[in-house]
C-alpha positions as CSV (number, residue, x, y, z in Angstrom):
1,X,102.6,-26.9,85.9
2,X,103.0,-25.5,89.4
3,X,102.4,-21.7,89.7
4,X,105.6,-19.7,90.3
5,X,105.5,-18.1,93.8
6,X,107.7,-15.0,94.2
7,X,109.9,-15.1,97.3
8,X,111.0,-11.5,97.1
9,X,110.3,-9.3,100.1
10,X,107.8,-6.4,99.7
11,X,109.2,-2.9,99.6
12,X,109.0,-1.2,103.0
13,X,107.6,2.3,102.8
14,X,108.4,5.0,105.3
15,X,106.2,5.0,108.4
16,X,104.8,8.5,108.2
17,X,102.8,9.6,111.2
18,X,99.6,10.3,109.2
19,X,96.2,9.6,110.5
20,X,94.0,7.0,108.9
21,X,91.4,8.5,106.5
22,X,88.0,9.2,107.8
23,X,85.2,6.7,107.0
24,X,84.2,6.4,103.3
25,X,80.9,8.3,103.5
26,X,82.5,11.4,105.2
27,X,85.5,11.1,102.9
28,X,83.3,11.4,99.9
29,X,81.5,14.4,101.4
30,X,84.7,16.1,102.4
31,X,86.4,15.6,99.0
32,X,83.6,17.5,97.2
33,X,85.5,20.7,97.8
34,X,88.2,21.5,95.2
35,X,89.7,24.0,97.7
36,X,90.1,21.5,100.4
37,X,91.6,18.9,98.0
38,X,94.3,21.5,97.3
39,X,94.7,22.2,101.1
40,X,95.0,18.4,101.8
41,X,97.6,18.1,99.0
42,X,99.6,21.0,100.2
43,X,99.6,19.7,103.8
44,X,100.8,16.2,102.7
45,X,103.7,17.8,100.8
46,X,104.7,19.7,104.0
47,X,104.4,16.6,106.2
48,X,106.3,14.4,103.8
49,X,109.1,16.9,103.5
50,X,109.2,17.4,107.2
51,X,109.5,13.7,108.0
52,X,111.8,12.8,105.1
53,X,114.2,15.8,105.2
54,X,114.0,18.0,108.4
55,X,116.9,20.2,107.2
56,X,115.2,21.0,103.9
57,X,112.0,21.8,105.7
58,X,113.9,24.1,108.2
59,X,115.6,25.8,105.2
60,X,112.2,26.6,103.7
61,X,111.0,28.0,107.0
62,X,114.1,30.3,107.1
63,X,113.5,31.4,103.6
64,X,110.0,32.6,104.6
65,X,111.6,35.2,106.9
66,X,114.3,36.0,104.4
67,X,111.5,37.2,102.1
68,X,109.7,38.8,105.0
69,X,112.9,40.6,106.0
70,X,113.4,41.9,102.5
71,X,109.8,43.0,102.2
72,X,110.0,44.7,105.7
73,X,113.2,46.5,104.9
74,X,111.8,47.7,101.5
75,X,108.6,48.8,103.2
76,X,110.4,50.7,106.0
77,X,113.0,52.1,103.5
78,X,110.3,53.5,101.2
79,X,108.3,54.9,104.2
80,X,111.4,56.7,105.5
81,X,111.9,58.4,102.1
82,X,108.2,59.1,101.6
83,X,107.9,60.8,105.0
84,X,110.7,63.2,104.0
85,X,108.8,64.2,100.8
86,X,105.3,64.1,102.2
87,X,104.7,63.7,105.9
88,X,102.0,61.1,106.5
89,X,102.5,59.2,103.2
90,X,104.8,56.6,104.8
91,X,101.9,54.5,105.9
92,X,100.7,54.0,102.4
93,X,104.1,53.2,100.9
94,X,104.9,50.8,103.8
95,X,101.7,48.8,103.3
96,X,102.1,48.5,99.6
97,X,105.8,47.4,99.7
98,X,105.3,45.0,102.6
99,X,102.6,43.2,100.7
100,X,105.2,41.9,98.3
101,X,106.6,39.8,101.1
102,X,103.7,37.2,100.9
103,X,104.0,37.2,97.1
104,X,107.7,36.1,97.4
105,X,106.9,33.6,100.1
106,X,104.1,31.9,98.1
107,X,105.8,31.9,94.7
108,X,109.2,30.8,96.2
109,X,107.7,27.9,98.1
110,X,108.7,29.0,101.6
111,X,107.1,27.8,104.9
112,X,105.3,30.5,106.9
113,X,104.2,29.7,110.5
114,X,100.9,31.8,110.3
115,X,99.6,30.0,107.2
116,X,100.7,26.6,108.6
117,X,98.6,27.3,111.6
118,X,95.6,26.8,109.3
119,X,97.0,23.9,107.3
120,X,97.9,21.7,110.3
121,X,94.8,22.5,112.3
122,X,92.5,21.7,109.4
123,X,94.6,18.6,108.8
124,X,93.9,17.4,112.4
125,X,90.2,18.2,112.1
126,X,89.9,16.4,108.8
127,X,91.8,13.4,110.2
128,X,94.6,13.7,107.7
129,X,97.4,14.0,110.3
130,X,97.8,13.3,114.0
131,X,98.0,16.1,116.6
132,X,101.6,15.2,117.4
133,X,102.6,15.6,113.8
134,X,100.8,18.9,113.5
135,X,102.5,20.2,116.7
136,X,106.0,19.2,115.4
137,X,105.5,20.8,112.0
138,X,104.1,24.0,113.3
139,X,106.7,24.2,116.1
140,X,109.5,23.7,113.7
141,X,108.1,26.3,111.3
142,X,107.9,28.9,114.0
143,X,111.3,28.2,115.4
144,X,113.1,28.5,112.0
145,X,111.0,31.5,111.1
146,X,112.4,33.1,114.2
147,X,116.0,32.1,113.5
148,X,115.7,33.3,110.0
149,X,114.1,36.6,111.0
150,X,116.8,37.5,113.5
151,X,119.7,36.4,111.2
152,X,118.5,38.1,108.0
153,X,117.5,41.2,109.9
154,X,121.0,41.5,111.3
155,X,122.4,41.3,107.8
156,X,120.0,43.8,106.4
157,X,120.9,46.2,109.3
158,X,124.4,46.3,107.9
159,X,123.3,47.7,104.6
160,X,123.5,51.4,103.7
161,X,119.7,52.1,104.0
162,X,119.8,51.4,107.7
163,X,123.0,53.2,108.7
164,X,123.0,56.3,110.8
165,X,119.3,56.7,111.1
166,X,118.0,59.6,113.2
167,X,116.7,58.8,116.6
168,X,113.1,59.5,115.5
169,X,112.0,57.9,112.3
170,X,109.2,55.8,110.8
171,X,110.9,52.5,111.7
172,X,111.9,53.2,115.2
173,X,108.7,55.1,116.1
174,X,106.6,52.4,114.6
175,X,108.3,49.6,116.5
176,X,108.1,51.6,119.8
177,X,104.3,52.0,119.1
178,X,103.9,48.2,118.7
179,X,105.7,47.5,122.0
180,X,103.5,49.9,123.9
181,X,100.2,48.2,122.9
182,X,98.0,46.5,125.5
183,X,97.6,42.8,125.6
184,X,94.0,42.9,124.3
185,X,94.9,45.3,121.5
186,X,97.7,43.0,120.3
187,X,95.5,39.9,120.6
188,X,92.6,41.4,118.6
189,X,94.8,42.9,116.0
190,X,96.6,39.6,115.6
191,X,93.3,37.8,115.0
192,X,92.5,40.2,112.1
193,X,96.0,40.0,110.8
194,X,95.9,36.3,110.3
195,X,92.3,36.3,108.9
196,X,93.8,38.6,106.2
197,X,96.9,36.4,105.6
198,X,95.0,33.2,105.3
199,X,92.4,34.8,103.1
200,X,95.3,35.6,100.8
201,X,96.4,32.0,100.9
202,X,92.8,30.8,100.1
203,X,92.7,33.2,97.1
204,X,96.1,31.9,95.9
205,X,94.8,28.3,96.0
206,X,91.6,29.2,94.1
207,X,93.0,31.4,91.4
208,X,94.8,30.0,88.3
209,X,96.3,33.1,86.8
210,X,99.6,34.1,88.3
211,X,99.2,37.8,87.5
212,X,95.8,37.7,89.2
213,X,97.2,36.0,92.2
214,X,99.9,38.7,92.6
215,X,97.5,41.5,92.4
216,X,95.0,39.9,94.8
217,X,97.7,39.0,97.4
218,X,99.1,42.6,97.3
219,X,95.7,44.3,97.9
220,X,94.6,41.8,100.5
221,X,97.8,42.0,102.5
222,X,97.7,45.8,102.2
223,X,94.7,45.7,104.6
224,X,96.5,44.4,107.6
225,X,99.8,46.2,106.8
226,X,98.0,49.5,106.5
227,X,96.0,49.1,109.6
228,X,99.1,48.1,111.6
229,X,97.8,44.8,112.8
230,X,100.1,42.3,114.6
231,X,101.6,39.4,112.7
232,X,104.0,37.4,114.9
233,X,106.2,36.2,112.1
234,X,106.5,39.6,110.5
235,X,107.4,41.0,113.9
236,X,110.4,38.6,114.1
237,X,112.4,40.6,111.4
238,X,110.8,43.9,112.2
239,X,111.8,43.9,115.9
240,X,115.2,42.5,115.0
241,X,115.9,45.1,112.3
242,X,114.9,48.0,114.6
243,X,117.0,46.6,117.4
244,X,120.2,46.2,115.2
245,X,119.7,49.4,113.3
246,X,119.2,51.5,116.5
247,X,121.9,49.7,118.4
248,X,119.3,48.7,120.9
249,X,118.0,52.2,121.7
250,X,114.3,51.8,120.7
251,X,112.1,53.4,123.4
252,X,110.4,50.7,125.5
253,X,112.2,47.8,123.8
254,X,113.1,45.3,126.5
255,X,113.1,41.5,126.4
256,X,109.8,41.6,128.4
257,X,108.0,44.0,126.0
258,X,109.1,42.0,123.0
259,X,108.0,38.6,124.4
260,X,104.7,40.2,125.6
261,X,104.0,41.3,122.0
262,X,105.0,38.1,120.4
263,X,103.0,35.9,122.8
264,X,99.7,37.7,122.3
265,X,100.3,38.1,118.6
266,X,101.0,34.3,118.4
267,X,97.8,33.4,120.2
268,X,95.7,36.0,118.2
269,X,97.2,34.8,114.9
270,X,96.2,31.2,115.8
271,X,92.7,32.2,116.6
272,X,92.3,34.2,113.4
273,X,94.0,31.8,110.9
274,X,93.3,28.4,112.4
275,X,89.9,28.8,114.1
276,X,88.0,31.6,112.4
277,X,89.2,30.9,108.8
278,X,90.5,27.3,108.8
279,X,88.1,25.5,111.1
280,X,85.1,27.5,110.0
281,X,85.6,26.8,106.3
282,X,86.6,23.1,107.0
283,X,83.3,22.7,109.0
284,X,81.2,24.5,106.3
285,X,82.7,22.3,103.6
286,X,81.9,19.1,105.4
287,X,78.5,19.1,103.9
288,X,76.3,16.8,101.8
289,X,75.2,19.7,99.7
290,X,77.0,21.1,96.6
291,X,77.6,24.4,98.4
292,X,81.3,23.9,98.8
293,X,84.4,26.0,98.1
C-alpha cells in the first residue's frame, strides 16, 4: 500500500531578528554558566515581547519609571522630613527609601534601560541577537523610560507632599548640585552607579529566596544612592519632579544643563553596566574550565 503523504503546509513561525547560535564547541562552553543561561533566557523574553508586541514592551518600560518615580518621591519626601528632625540625616533616609525602586522594578517585571544595557550588549557578544535588534530594544527602553519619568513625575508633583516647598530644601538643593557637576565627575559617577545596579541584577538572578533578594538589592542600591552617583534613568523622574515642584525655579536648571548631565550619565552608565560588568563577566565565563558563575 502506498504511503500517505501529507500535503498540509508547514506552520510559518515569526521571523525574529535573532542571530544564529555560535558554533557547537563554543556553545557548550558558554552554556556551562548557570548565570548566563538565565541572562540568555531573560534576553530572549525581552526580544520576543519587543518584536511581537511593541506596545506591551513600551508599557513595561514606562512602568520602570513609574516605580522609580514613586521610589524617588518617597526618598525625597522622607529626606525632607528627616532634615527637619535631624539635619544631615536626609542622605541616609533618601538612600534607603530610593533602594526600594529597584525592588519594585525587578519584582513587577518592568524594563529598565540601565540593566538592558548589559543584557543587549552581552547578547550581541554571545551572538544571541544582532546589533540592530540590540539597538532597537535599548533605544525603545530608554525612550519610554524618559516618557514615563516625565509623565509620572508631573503627576507626583501634584500631590500634597510636593506642594509649597521652601526655596531651599533637600530636593531642590540636591538637583541643583547634580546639574553643577563637571562632565568628568558625572561620567565617572555614572560608571560606578551602573556597576552597582547591574551587580544587584546579577544577585537577583543568582539568589532563589525572595526575601534574600529584597534585602540584597536594598543594601547594594544603597551604595550608589548614598554616594550620590549618577543614574540616567533615575535622573529622568528626579529632574522632572524638581522642575514641576519648583515651577521651574531650580538654580542652574536649564535645558542645556539637564542634557549635559543626561548625556554623560548615559555614556558612563553604559561603560559601567555593559562593559565593566556585562562584557567582563561574559568574557570570563566563556571558558573551558569549571570556574563559571
